[in-house]
SEDREN-680746 format. One line per 4 residues: number of its first residue (from 1); for each residue x, y, z of C-alpha. Coordinates in steps of 0.2 Angstrom, whole numbers, padded with zeros to 4 digits, always signed. Layout:
NUM) X,Y,Z | ...
! end
This chain:
1) -0379,+0188,+0641 | -0380,+0174,+0654 | -0364,+0168,+0662 | -0359,+0150,+0662
5) -0354,+0140,+0677 | -0337,+0134,+0677 | -0335,+0115,+0677 | -0318,+0114,+0684
9) -0302,+0123,+0688 | -0293,+0128,+0672 | -0275,+0126,+0673 | -0261,+0132,+0661
13) -0247,+0120,+0664 | -0239,+0112,+0649 | -0250,+0097,+0644 | -0243,+0080,+0638
17) -0254,+0067,+0630 | -0261,+0055,+0644 | -0267,+0037,+0643 | -0284,+0031,+0648
21) -0276,+0023,+0663 | -0267,+0038,+0669 | -0279,+0053,+0668 | -0269,+0065,+0679
25) -0261,+0079,+0669 | -0242,+0080,+0670 | -0230,+0094,+0668 | -0213,+0093,+0660
29) -0199,+0106,+0660 | -0202,+0119,+0647 | -0189,+0120,+0634 | -0188,+0138,+0627
33) -0192,+0138,+0608 | -0177,+0149,+0605 | -0166,+0134,+0608 | -0172,+0126,+0593
37) -0157,+0120,+0583 | -0162,+0126,+0566 | -0160,+0144,+0561 | -0174,+0142,+0548
41) -0187,+0138,+0561 | -0181,+0153,+0572 | -0182,+0165,+0557 | -0199,+0159,+0553
45) -0205,+0160,+0571 | -0198,+0177,+0573 | -0208,+0183,+0558 | -0224,+0177,+0566
49) -0221,+0178,+0585 | -0229,+0195,+0588 | -0245,+0191,+0579 | -0246,+0174,+0586
53) -0244,+0181,+0604 | -0257,+0194,+0600 | -0269,+0182,+0594 | -0266,+0170,+0608
57) -0269,+0184,+0621 | -0286,+0189,+0612 | -0292,+0172,+0617 | -0283,+0168,+0633
61) -0276,+0184,+0641 | -0259,+0182,+0648 | -0259,+0163,+0650 | -0242,+0156,+0650
65) -0249,+0142,+0638 | -0242,+0152,+0624 | -0225,+0145,+0629 | -0232,+0128,+0628
69) -0238,+0131,+0610 | -0221,+0138,+0605 | -0212,+0123,+0612 | -0224,+0111,+0603
73) -0220,+0120,+0587 | -0201,+0119,+0590 | -0202,+0101,+0595 | -0212,+0097,+0579
77) -0199,+0106,+0569 | -0185,+0096,+0577 | -0194,+0080,+0573 | -0198,+0084,+0555
81) -0189,+0072,+0543 | -0176,+0080,+0532 | -0185,+0075,+0516 | -0200,+0085,+0522
85) -0189,+0100,+0526 | -0183,+0099,+0508 | -0201,+0099,+0502 | -0205,+0114,+0513
89) -0191,+0124,+0505 | -0197,+0120,+0488 | -0215,+0125,+0492 | -0209,+0141,+0500
93) -0201,+0145,+0483 | -0217,+0140,+0474 | -0232,+0145,+0485 | -0244,+0143,+0471
97) -0240,+0125,+0468 | -0258,+0119,+0472 | -0266,+0132,+0460 | -0258,+0125,+0444
101) -0268,+0118,+0430 | -0261,+0101,+0432 | -0269,+0099,+0450 | -0281,+0084,+0449
105) -0288,+0076,+0464 | -0297,+0061,+0470 | -0306,+0057,+0487 | -0308,+0039,+0493
109) -0310,+0027,+0508 | -0295,+0017,+0512 | -0304,+0001,+0517 | -0317,+0002,+0502
113) -0303,+0006,+0489 | -0290,-0006,+0495 | -0292,-0014,+0512 | -0279,-0005,+0522
117) -0264,+0007,+0520 | -0251,-0006,+0514 | -0263,-0013,+0501 | -0267,+0005,+0496
121) -0249,+0008,+0493 | -0249,-0006,+0481 | -0263,+0003,+0471 | -0253,+0019,+0469
125) -0250,+0014,+0450 | -0268,+0015,+0447 | -0268,+0033,+0454 | -0253,+0037,+0444
129) -0262,+0031,+0428 | -0274,+0045,+0431 | -0260,+0058,+0433 | -0267,+0062,+0450
133) -0258,+0076,+0460 | -0269,+0075,+0475 | -0277,+0061,+0485 | -0289,+0064,+0500
137) -0291,+0049,+0511 | -0306,+0049,+0522 | -0304,+0048,+0541 | -0292,+0035,+0546
141) -0286,+0040,+0563 | -0291,+0028,+0578 | -0309,+0027,+0580 | -0322,+0017,+0590
145) -0331,+0003,+0581 | -0344,+0002,+0574 | -0351,+0019,+0580 | -0339,+0032,+0572
149) -0348,+0043,+0560 | -0337,+0037,+0546 | -0322,+0041,+0555 | -0326,+0058,+0561
153) -0328,+0052,+0579 | -0309,+0051,+0583 | -0303,+0043,+0599 | -0284,+0046,+0595
157) -0278,+0061,+0584 | -0260,+0054,+0584 | -0262,+0036,+0578 | -0269,+0027,+0563
161) -0284,+0016,+0566 | -0277,-0002,+0569 | -0290,-0009,+0556 | -0281,+0002,+0543
165) -0263,+0000,+0548 | -0250,+0010,+0558 | -0242,+0027,+0558 | -0227,+0018,+0549
169) -0238,+0012,+0536 | -0245,+0030,+0534 | -0228,+0037,+0532 | -0223,+0024,+0520
173) -0238,+0028,+0509 | -0235,+0047,+0510 | -0217,+0044,+0504 | -0223,+0033,+0489
177) -0236,+0046,+0485 | -0223,+0060,+0485 | -0212,+0050,+0474 | -0227,+0049,+0462
181) -0231,+0067,+0463 | -0246,+0065,+0473 | -0250,+0076,+0489 | -0259,+0067,+0503
185) -0274,+0075,+0511 | -0281,+0069,+0528 | -0296,+0075,+0538 | -0292,+0084,+0554
189) -0308,+0084,+0565 | -0306,+0100,+0576 | -0323,+0102,+0583 | -0325,+0086,+0593
193) -0318,+0070,+0599 | -0326,+0053,+0601 | -0334,+0049,+0618 | -0321,+0035,+0619
197) -0306,+0048,+0618 | -0295,+0047,+0633 | -0300,+0065,+0638 | -0318,+0060,+0637
201) -0315,+0044,+0647 | -0305,+0055,+0661 | -0320,+0067,+0661 | -0332,+0053,+0663
205) -0322,+0046,+0677 | -0325,+0062,+0686 | -0308,+0072,+0683 | -0314,+0091,+0683
209) -0298,+0095,+0673 | -0304,+0085,+0658 | -0322,+0089,+0660 | -0315,+0107,+0656
213) -0309,+0100,+0639 | -0328,+0099,+0635 | -0344,+0108,+0639 | -0351,+0099,+0654
217) -0366,+0104,+0665 | -0374,+0098,+0681 | -0392,+0102,+0675 | -0401,+0109,+0660
221) -0400,+0127,+0664 | -0386,+0132,+0653 | -0390,+0118,+0639 | -0407,+0125,+0638
225) -0400,+0143,+0635 | -0389,+0136,+0621 | -0403,+0126,+0613 | -0414,+0141,+0613
229) -0403,+0149,+0599 | -0391,+0136,+0592 | -0398,+0127,+0577 | -0398,+0108,+0577
233) -0386,+0099,+0565 | -0396,+0083,+0563 | -0413,+0086,+0570 | -0420,+0070,+0563
237) -0406,+0058,+0567 | -0398,+0066,+0582 | -0409,+0079,+0589 | -0403,+0092,+0602
241) -0386,+0099,+0606 | -0383,+0090,+0622 | -0383,+0072,+0629 | -0384,+0066,+0646
245) -0370,+0056,+0652 | -0375,+0044,+0666 | -0357,+0039,+0671 | -0352,+0057,+0673
249) -0369,+0063,+0680 | -0368,+0078,+0668 | -0375,+0085,+0652 | -0362,+0087,+0638
253) -0362,+0097,+0622 | -0364,+0085,+0607 | -0369,+0095,+0592 | -0367,+0082,+0579
257) -0370,+0065,+0588 | -0371,+0059,+0606 | -0354,+0049,+0604 | -0345,+0065,+0598
261) -0341,+0077,+0612 | -0338,+0095,+0607 | -0321,+0102,+0612 | -0320,+0118,+0623
265) -0307,+0129,+0614 | -0309,+0142,+0628 | -0297,+0130,+0637 | -0279,+0134,+0630
269) -0274,+0117,+0633 | -0286,+0110,+0620 | -0279,+0122,+0607 | -0261,+0117,+0611
273) -0265,+0099,+0611 | -0275,+0099,+0594 | -0262,+0110,+0585 | -0248,+0098,+0591
277) -0258,+0083,+0584 | -0260,+0093,+0567 | -0241,+0095,+0567 | -0238,+0077,+0571
281) -0249,+0072,+0555 | -0238,+0084,+0545 | -0223,+0075,+0550 | -0230,+0059,+0544
285) -0230,+0066,+0527 | -0248,+0073,+0526 | -0247,+0088,+0514 | -0265,+0094,+0515
289) -0276,+0095,+0531 | -0294,+0096,+0528 | -0301,+0104,+0544 | -0318,+0098,+0548
293) -0333,+0108,+0554 | -0323,+0123,+0556 | -0337,+0136,+0559 | -0343,+0127,+0574
297) -0327,+0126,+0585 | -0330,+0141,+0596 | -0345,+0143,+0607 | -0353,+0158,+0615
301) -0369,+0157,+0625 | -0382,+0168,+0617 | -0376,+0166,+0599 | -0379,+0153,+0586
305) -0361,+0146,+0589 | -0357,+0148,+0570 | -0344,+0158,+0562 | -0339,+0167,+0577
309) -0323,+0179,+0576 | -0314,+0167,+0588 | -0315,+0153,+0575 | -0304,+0164,+0563
313) -0292,+0168,+0576 | -0289,+0149,+0579 | -0288,+0145,+0561 | -0275,+0159,+0558
317) -0265,+0152,+0573 | -0265,+0135,+0565 | -0259,+0143,+0548 | -0245,+0152,+0557
321) -0240,+0135,+0566 | -0239,+0127,+0549 | -0229,+0141,+0541 | -0217,+0140,+0555
325) -0215,+0121,+0556 | -0220,+0114,+0539 | -0224,+0127,+0526 | -0226,+0113,+0513
329) -0243,+0109,+0521 | -0259,+0118,+0516 | -0276,+0120,+0524 | -0292,+0115,+0516
333) -0308,+0121,+0525 | -0324,+0112,+0526 | -0336,+0127,+0527 | -0354,+0121,+0523
337) -0361,+0139,+0525 | -0370,+0152,+0515 | -0359,+0159,+0502 | -0357,+0176,+0511
341) -0348,+0167,+0525 | -0335,+0159,+0514 | -0323,+0174,+0511 | -0319,+0176,+0529
345) -0311,+0158,+0530 | -0298,+0163,+0518 | -0292,+0177,+0529 | -0284,+0192,+0520
349) -0268,+0193,+0510 | -0259,+0200,+0526 | -0266,+0187,+0538 | -0272,+0172,+0527
353) -0281,+0157,+0535 | -0287,+0143,+0524 | -0277,+0140,+0508 | -0293,+0133,+0499
357) -0311,+0128,+0503 | -0322,+0115,+0497 | -0333,+0123,+0483 | -0349,+0116,+0491
361) -0361,+0130,+0484 | -0355,+0127,+0466 | -0357,+0108,+0468 | -0375,+0111,+0473
365) -0379,+0123,+0459 | -0372,+0112,+0446 | -0384,+0098,+0451 | -0398,+0111,+0452
369) -0394,+0117,+0434 | -0394,+0100,+0427 | -0411,+0095,+0434 | -0419,+0112,+0430
373) -0410,+0115,+0414 | -0408,+0133,+0420 | -0390,+0140,+0423 | -0395,+0157,+0431
377) -0392,+0152,+0449 | -0376,+0143,+0444 | -0370,+0158,+0435 | -0374,+0170,+0449
381) -0365,+0159,+0461 | -0349,+0158,+0450 | -0349,+0177,+0448 | -0350,+0179,+0467
385) -0335,+0167,+0470 | -0325,+0175,+0455 | -0327,+0192,+0464 | -0318,+0185,+0479
389) -0299,+0191,+0482 | -0286,+0182,+0472 | -0280,+0172,+0488 | -0297,+0163,+0488
393) -0295,+0146,+0480 | -0307,+0131,+0478 | -0308,+0112,+0477 | -0322,+0109,+0464
397) -0331,+0092,+0465 | -0347,+0084,+0460 | -0349,+0070,+0473 | -0339,+0066,+0489
401) -0342,+0055,+0504 | -0357,+0066,+0510 | -0374,+0070,+0504 | -0380,+0084,+0493
405) -0387,+0098,+0504 | -0398,+0109,+0494 | -0392,+0125,+0502 | -0395,+0137,+0487
409) -0395,+0156,+0488 | -0413,+0159,+0493 | -0412,+0178,+0490 | -0406,+0175,+0472
413) -0420,+0162,+0469 | -0433,+0175,+0474 | -0425,+0188,+0463 | -0427,+0176,+0449
417) -0445,+0172,+0453 | -0440,+0154,+0460 | -0449,+0148,+0475 | -0435,+0142,+0486
421) -0444,+0128,+0496 | -0453,+0122,+0480 | -0437,+0122,+0471 | -0428,+0112,+0484
425) -0443,+0099,+0485 | -0442,+0098,+0466 | -0423,+0094,+0467 | -0422,+0081,+0480
429) -0437,+0072,+0473 | -0430,+0073,+0455 | -0414,+0065,+0461 | -0424,+0052,+0471
433) -0432,+0048,+0454 | -0449,+0053,+0459 | -0452,+0067,+0447 | -0460,+0063,+0430
437) -0446,+0063,+0417 | -0432,+0061,+0430 | -0418,+0050,+0424 | -0410,+0049,+0441
441) -0409,+0035,+0454 | -0404,+0041,+0472 | -0411,+0042,+0490 | -0416,+0055,+0502
445) -0405,+0059,+0517 | -0412,+0067,+0533 | -0429,+0071,+0527 | -0438,+0083,+0539
449) -0457,+0082,+0536 | -0460,+0098,+0547 | -0448,+0109,+0537 | -0449,+0099,+0521
453) -0430,+0099,+0521 | -0420,+0085,+0514 | -0403,+0080,+0506 | -0399,+0069,+0492
457) -0387,+0053,+0490 | -0381,+0044,+0475 | -0366,+0042,+0464 | -0363,+0054,+0450
461) -0367,+0040,+0437 | -0383,+0035,+0445 | -0389,+0053,+0448 | -0385,+0057,+0429
465) -0396,+0042,+0423 | -0383,+0029,+0419 | -0390,+0016,+0432 | -0408,+0018,+0426
469) -0404,+0017,+0408 | -0394,+0001,+0411 | -0409,-0007,+0420 | -0421,-0002,+0407
473) -0409,-0007,+0393 | -0413,+0010,+0385 | -0398,+0014,+0373 | -0403,+0032,+0369
477) -0405,+0036,+0387 | -0389,+0028,+0391 | -0380,+0039,+0379 | -0389,+0054,+0386
481) -0384,+0049,+0403 | -0365,+0048,+0398 | -0366,+0065,+0390 | -0374,+0072,+0407
485) -0360,+0064,+0417 | -0346,+0071,+0406 | -0354,+0088,+0405 | -0355,+0090,+0424
489) -0336,+0085,+0425 | -0331,+0096,+0411 | -0340,+0111,+0419 | -0334,+0108,+0436
493) -0316,+0106,+0430 | -0317,+0122,+0420 | -0320,+0133,+0435 | -0308,+0143,+0446
497) -0299,+0131,+0458 | -0295,+0112,+0454 | -0306,+0097,+0451 | -0307,+0082,+0463
501) -0316,+0066,+0458 | -0325,+0054,+0470 | -0317,+0037,+0468 | -0327,+0027,+0456
505) -0333,+0041,+0446 | -0319,+0038,+0434 | -0327,+0021,+0429 | -0345,+0026,+0432
509) -0347,+0016,+0448 | -0366,+0015,+0452 | -0376,+0015,+0468 | -0372,+0002,+0481
513) -0389,-0003,+0486 | -0382,-0018,+0496 | -0380,-0007,+0511 | -0398,-0010,+0515
517) -0393,-0028,+0519 | -0380,-0023,+0532 | -0388,-0019,+0549 | -0373,-0008,+0553
521) -0375,+0003,+0538 | -0394,+0003,+0534 | -0399,+0018,+0544 | -0387,+0030,+0534
525) -0393,+0032,+0516 | -0376,+0040,+0513 | -0369,+0023,+0512 | -0378,+0022,+0495
529) -0362,+0031,+0487 | -0350,+0023,+0500 | -0348,+0006,+0492 | -0333,-0005,+0489
533) -0323,-0001,+0474 | -0326,-0013,+0460 | -0309,-0018,+0453 | -0317,-0030,+0441
537) -0326,-0016,+0433 | -0311,-0005,+0434 | -0302,-0018,+0423 | -0314,-0013,+0409
541) -0307,+0004,+0408 | -0295,-0002,+0394 | -0309,-0011,+0384 | -0315,+0002,+0371
545) -0333,+0006,+0371 | -0337,+0000,+0389 | -0345,+0012,+0401 | -0328,+0012,+0411
549) -0318,+0016,+0396 | -0328,+0030,+0390 | -0328,+0039,+0407 | -0310,+0035,+0410
553) -0306,+0043,+0393 | -0317,+0057,+0398 | -0307,+0061,+0413 | -0291,+0061,+0403
557) -0300,+0074,+0392 | -0302,+0085,+0408 | -0283,+0084,+0411 | -0280,+0088,+0393
561) -0292,+0103,+0394 | -0283,+0110,+0409 | -0266,+0108,+0401 | -0268,+0126,+0394
565) -0260,+0142,+0398 | -0277,+0149,+0403 | -0277,+0138,+0418 | -0262,+0147,+0426
569) -0264,+0152,+0444 | -0266,+0170,+0439 | -0278,+0168,+0425 | -0293,+0179,+0424
573) -0310,+0170,+0425 | -0327,+0176,+0422 | -0344,+0170,+0416 | -0352,+0178,+0401
577) -0370,+0181,+0395 | -0375,+0168,+0382 | -0393,+0175,+0380 | -0399,+0158,+0384
581) -0403,+0152,+0401 | -0399,+0134,+0397 | -0381,+0137,+0392 | -0367,+0143,+0404
585) -0352,+0152,+0397 | -0335,+0154,+0406 | -0321,+0163,+0400 | -0303,+0161,+0405
589) -0289,+0173,+0400 | -0271,+0173,+0402 | -0260,+0186,+0394 | -0265,+0186,+0376
593) -0274,+0169,+0376 | -0292,+0167,+0378 | -0302,+0150,+0381 | -0321,+0150,+0381
597) -0330,+0136,+0389 | -0349,+0133,+0384 | -0359,+0121,+0393 | -0377,+0116,+0388
601) -0386,+0110,+0403 | -0402,+0105,+0393 | -0407,+0090,+0384 | -0411,+0100,+0368
605) -0400,+0108,+0355 | -0396,+0126,+0360 | -0388,+0141,+0352 | -0377,+0153,+0363
609) -0373,+0171,+0358 | -0359,+0180,+0367 | -0357,+0199,+0365 | -0340,+0205,+0361
613) -0330,+0216,+0373 | -0315,+0226,+0368 | -0299,+0218,+0374 | -0307,+0202,+0379
617) -0317,+0193,+0365 | -0325,+0197,+0349 | -0343,+0192,+0346 | -0346,+0174,+0347
621) -0361,+0162,+0342 | -0361,+0143,+0344 | -0373,+0129,+0342 | -0372,+0115,+0355
625) -0379,+0098,+0355 | -0389,+0092,+0371 | -0377,+0091,+0386 | -0363,+0097,+0375
629) -0347,+0105,+0382 | -0338,+0115,+0369 | -0321,+0124,+0370 | -0317,+0139,+0359
633) -0299,+0145,+0359 | -0296,+0163,+0353
! end
């Protein structure tokens, strides 16, 4: 394997955060972690110290930076507010808190929903009205403007973006949410920084120490060797894995966009600094950290730089840091990878990593089943996820800030006689509204004419046919569209894990086509489903018979459905053969109670036949209307 050139001397001195005007690393006297005042922290650390040191040595040898990490953890614990330490104690006594049936989430953009953090705090009653227990705010840390990839280009991991408020505003919001029983989730972008981050500015100014925080090269020799085997993330909009920086006179790794510089975790100072920032967010009251682009964070020349073993070492160390300092906080991983790659990101029962993952594959398969009226791929995928160990938990969703990437299991498709490429083309054209009989209105994202790959954009309501039916004044089509929308939500909420709505779906918000009139947004079709929340439409949720009221009540039905013993954390869940490819059956069993969910993904009446099995269910048959979700309690 080719060796890489060093870009600068690597040091192991304790790192403090530096300002753009002072790019010289400073060293402060190390305070031994064992002097931490609270015995609770010392006990937690003692239980993990041997493993933490072993993992650190696997990556960095005998680097004394392990002391920097322990000291950062001790300082974070000392700074942790008392009310959050009380929450830690409660969560340690109830480790399955995020697995309970009452978990119900929503994701939203602060600015699009309310304007800023203070105004969002004023809107908490709206969130309480939905009985939310989980709120994921899209990236809100300091970012460059306008080029920030929706906030995923971060220039300061320790401070809120001034356009959205201050750290004090964030802490006040988390306190208000906790009082309402809502846990706040924030993104933690581990893979890269903005090119305007203070480290990147120091690197561009010629500081070799900070150039070693990234992957910087004098010529194309090493970049070309990476490019030979590393897939491109956005070949259409951001081709290549490296960008030339004229100020620095070097090539820098930028796998996502040229303004996002990949961090070099082979430098222990990067790990210590990033974990310190994660603990800082936890001390502001963040209870869930969504770690972004996790599979990419470790790079090895000669590999595809995806899902490498060192990634899991880092995630495990982050989990240990949280368990020592703030065990109330859980990790949610964003792992947009093949299903076979998912289990590893949960770790093992003895050495857990993420508490939960986004259920990307189920989301894609739900939309595939709806368009094709065929649940076989969906059923197979659910079976694979249900077969994972009990520590594997998922956040289920239909839409989020991102596109729908059609990453279906091609091996299973071929086993079922489905041509993977033709099926993918059918799906993205269907949800674009370009297939005869399609009810959907959406757009393509990142279409690649060479590979025929593309993704899909649009809100749930518009992709289910609500928008088209309203435009054409077609009442029967409108009723069918609402049935599709509710079917998708009911099926999603019935599966293992807990449901998360995309803000606006609870009132049937439609596509925001006005993004095409905004020069700063027109190039990214994902803005189609990133529109400003319509509070005038939301007011109609209380007016019987309106679109908003019917979907609002439908979401209330989801919560009522999940208020059942069969949604206990340890409930047994399995699919069941219906002898009908259009109908999905999922069984939930807890102690002596059984709940069957039947979901008709076709626009025609269907009959499902479920064979009996001793100790589980008796033989069942049921007739279903088009797009009907039916519950049977035994």
